[in-house]
N, C-alpha and C positions, 0 to 999 in steps of 0.2 A: 183106233178107227182105221180100217182099212179103205184105201183110196185106189181106185182103178189108174193105171197108167194112162194119161191122156196125153198123146204127143202133141208138140206144137206143129202146125202147118203154115209154111211161108204164104204170103199173099201179097199183093201190090195193091195199093191204093192211091189216089190222087188227092192232095190237099190243097187247099188255098194257101199261098205264100206267107201271109201274114199269121194264118193259124199254125202253119207249121213252125215258124220262128218262134211264136208264142209257147208252143209245145216244147221246143227245144229248150227256152228259158226255164220253164216249169220244171222239166225233166232235170237239168242242172241243179236247180234250187232243191229239188228233192234227192239230189245225190243218186239219180238214177240214169240209165241209158234211155235214149228216146224210145226204142221198141219196148222196153221194160215198162217204162211210165204209161205209154199208150195201152199196153196190155192191162195194167192195173186199173187204168181210168175206165177202160171199156168193161172189164170185169165188174167194178163197182156198179156202173151204170145198169148192166144186165142183171146185177143182184136187185138193184132198187125197182127195177122193172117186172121183178119176179120171173124172169127168164131162165136163170140159174139159181140153184138153192143157196141161201144164206150161208150155209155151212161149207160152200165150194172154196177150196183153196188152189190158187194158180200152181202149175207146175214149177218146181224150183229150178235151180241151176242144172243143166244137163251136160254141160261141156266137160271134158277131162274125166269122164268115168264116175263110178260110184265112190264118193269120199265119205261114206258114212261110218266106215270101221277104218281103224288106225293100221290093221293089218298085223297087230301084234296080238298073239294068243295067251 
């Protein structure tokens, strides 16, 4: 399956302090960074509400360039 490249976009949000601390704890329990955890949570919610297709997969790690090949031929 081919997936179109969907770049991430920075945004700023304001959260309740207690909610933010709860999300930080949950992210740590899930062994995820806070931004990655929030992204996964929001994607899951958008899928359940039918706003994005169930087959949608979030963008993977983008730092450090393309690591899909070993560079050996």
